[in-house]
C-alpha positions in Angstrom: -49.9 21.1 -28.4 -49.7 24.5 -27.0 -47.5 27.0 -28.5 -44.7 28.6 -26.6 -45.1 32.4 -25.9 -41.5 32.9 -27.0 -39.3 31.0 -29.5 -37.6 28.0 -28.2 -33.8 28.5 -28.3 -32.2 25.5 -29.5 -28.3 24.5 -29.7 -27.2 21.9 -32.2 -24.3 19.7 -31.5 -22.9 17.6 -34.2 -19.7 17.0 -35.9 -21.2 16.1 -39.3 -21.1 19.5 -41.0 -23.7 18.7 -43.6 -26.3 17.2 -41.0 -25.7 20.0 -38.5 -26.4 22.6 -41.3 -29.0 20.8 -42.7 -30.7 20.5 -39.3 -30.4 24.3 -38.9 -31.8 25.0 -42.3 -34.8 22.5 -41.2 -35.3 24.5 -37.9 -35.1 28.0 -39.1 -38.3 27.4 -41.0 -40.1 26.5 -37.8 -41.5 30.1 -36.6 -41.7 28.6 -32.8 -37.8 27.9 -32.8 -34.7 30.1 -33.0 -31.5 28.2 -33.4 -28.6 29.8 -31.3 -25.5 27.9 -32.7 -23.6 25.0 -33.9 -21.1 23.1 -31.7 -19.0 20.2 -33.4 -17.1 19.2 -30.2 -17.9 18.8 -26.6 -15.6 21.8 -25.8 -17.7 24.0 -28.3 -20.8 23.0 -26.8 -20.1 23.6 -23.5 -18.9 27.2 -24.4 -22.0 28.0 -26.3 -24.3 26.5 -23.4 -22.6 29.0 -21.3 -22.7 32.0 -23.7 -26.0 31.6 -25.4 -28.6 29.9 -22.7 -30.3 27.4 -24.9 -33.5 26.1 -24.0 -33.2 22.7 -25.9 -29.8 21.0 -26.9 -29.8 18.7 -29.7 -26.9 16.4 -28.8 -25.2 14.0 -31.0 -24.1 10.7 -29.1 -20.6 10.6 -30.5 -18.4 13.9 -30.6 -14.5 13.8 -31.7 -13.5 15.0 -27.9 -16.3 13.2 -25.7 -19.4 10.9 -25.6 -22.7 12.8 -25.6 -23.9 10.8 -22.8 -21.0 12.0 -20.8 -21.7 15.6 -21.7 -25.3 15.4 -20.3 -23.9 15.8 -16.7 -21.7 18.8 -17.7 -24.5 20.4 -19.3 -26.7 20.1 -16.4 -24.2 21.4 -14.2 -24.0 24.6 -16.2 -27.8 25.0 -16.6 -30.2 22.2 -14.9 -33.0 23.9 -16.9 -31.7 23.0 -20.4 -33.7 20.3 -22.1 -31.6 17.6 -23.8 -32.6 15.7 -27.0 -30.2 13.0 -27.9 -29.4 12.3 -31.6 -28.0 9.1 -33.2 -27.6 7.9 -37.0 -26.3 4.3 -35.4 -28.0 1.6 -33.5 -29.0 3.4 -30.2 -28.9 0.1 -28.3 -27.3 0.6 -25.0 -27.7 4.2 -25.1 -31.2 5.2 -24.4 -31.5 4.2 -20.9 -28.2 5.8 -19.6 -29.3 9.0 -21.7 -32.5 9.2 -19.9 -31.2 8.5 -16.4 -28.8 11.1 -16.7 -31.6 13.6 -17.7 -32.0 13.7 -21.5 -35.7 14.0 -22.2 -35.6 13.1 -25.8 -34.0 10.6 -27.9 -34.1 10.6 -31.7 -32.9 8.7 -34.8 -31.3 11.0 -37.5 -33.6 9.5 -40.4 -36.6 11.3 -38.2 -38.8 13.2 -40.2 -38.9 17.2 -40.0 -42.1 17.1 -38.4 -41.0 14.5 -35.9 -37.7 16.9 -34.8 -39.9 20.0 -34.5 -42.4 18.1 -32.4 -39.9 16.7 -30.2 -38.1 20.1 -29.5 -41.5 21.8 -28.7 -42.4 18.7 -26.5 -39.2 18.4 -24.4 -39.2 22.2 -24.0 -42.5 21.9 -22.1 -40.8 19.1 -20.0 -42.4 16.1 -21.6 -40.5 12.8 -22.6 -40.2 12.1 -26.4 -38.7 9.0 -28.0 -38.6 8.0 -31.8 -40.9 5.1 -32.4 -39.4 1.5 -32.3 -36.2 2.4 -30.3 -34.3 -0.6 -29.2 -34.1 0.8 -25.7 -32.9 -2.2 -23.5 -29.3 -1.7 -22.4 -27.3 -4.8 -23.3 -24.7 -3.8 -20.8 -27.1 -3.9 -18.0 -29.1 -7.1 -17.9 -30.2 -6.2 -14.6 -32.1 -3.3 -15.7 -33.3 -5.1 -18.5 -34.6 -7.8 -16.2 -36.3 -5.2 -13.8 -38.1 -3.6 -16.7 -39.3 -6.9 -18.1 -40.7 -8.0 -14.6 -42.6 -4.4 -14.6 -44.0 -4.7 -18.0 -45.7 -8.4 -17.0 -48.4 -6.6 -15.3 -51.5 -5.9 -16.9 -53.4 -2.5 -17.5 -57.0 -2.2 -18.4 -58.2 -0.9 -21.9 -58.7 2.6 -20.4 -55.2 2.6 -18.7 -53.6 1.6 -22.3 -55.5 4.3 -23.8 -54.2 7.0 -21.3 -50.9 5.5 -21.6 -50.7 6.3 -25.2 -51.6 9.7 -24.4 -49.0 10.3 -22.0 -46.4 8.9 -24.6 -47.9 11.6 -26.9 -47.0 14.3 -24.3 -50.3 15.1 -23.2 -51.0 16.4 -19.6 -53.8 15.2 -17.5 -56.1 18.1 -18.3 -55.6 17.5 -21.9 -56.1 13.6 -21.7 -59.4 14.4 -19.9 -60.6 16.5 -22.7 -59.5 13.8 -25.6 -61.2 11.1 -23.8 -64.1 13.0 -22.5 -63.7 12.3 -18.7 -62.7 14.1 -15.6 -59.4 15.4 -14.7 -59.5 13.7 -11.3 -60.5 10.5 -13.1 -57.3 10.6 -15.0 -55.3 11.5 -12.0 -56.7 8.4 -10.6 -56.0 6.1 -13.5 -52.3 7.6 -13.8 -51.7 6.7 -10.2 -52.9 3.3 -10.9 -50.6 3.1 -13.8 -47.3 4.2 -12.1 -48.3 1.6 -9.2 -48.9 -1.3 -11.8 -45.4 -0.3 -13.3 -43.7 -0.1 -10.2 -42.3 3.5 -11.0 -42.6 7.0 -9.6 -42.7 8.9 -12.9 -44.2 9.5 -16.2 -41.0 9.3 -17.9 -40.2 5.9 -16.3 -43.7 4.6 -17.4 -43.2 6.0 -21.1 -39.7 4.1 -21.1 -41.4 1.0 -20.2 -44.2 1.5 -22.8 -41.6 2.1 -25.5 -39.3 -0.9 -24.5 -42.1 -3.5 -24.5 -44.5 -2.0 -27.2 -47.2 -1.8 -24.4 -47.9 -4.1 -21.6 -50.6 -6.5 -21.8 -54.0 -5.1 -21.1 -57.1 -6.9 -20.1 
């Protein structure tokens, strides 16, 4: 993972004081990250987004005055460049898909490791999606979406495509994937195009979502 030239500015949004303060203590030990503030309500979050211009917002799903998923749109209206990582200590079923559809790039469980949290922040800062492993990402409230993803995942990927999909999930770009696998960048470009076509999606984020939802489409 490449190191940002400047420290990544992070805003922590959570109404649980101990968790928020613990998160700040954790992040301040990472030299590539700078915490610009803590917000315990949606209103305070919007105030700090406007006044501190964070690069990444760690956003709890449940806040006293609003839902974190509803806050995504408001944050993006203030600054479309802000990257958002959702946080939850509860079963995230029904929240992941809607969060990603609104523009969040990451979704973490609060019991994630310190390494997972810091790496996730650095990854989404670069514009790469990042989801905690084993998330239950199918939205029970939207059976049509579930069915659509299921149909897409029934297609088969080759062994090489599966290897590339694993590396995409890890946040690697095509040039990095080429170096990892010892193949040409244009070969990776070709395989990525085939993967998106097979999964019936138009972006790497959508492909990652299917990969996580179904623990890898079958490959041959």
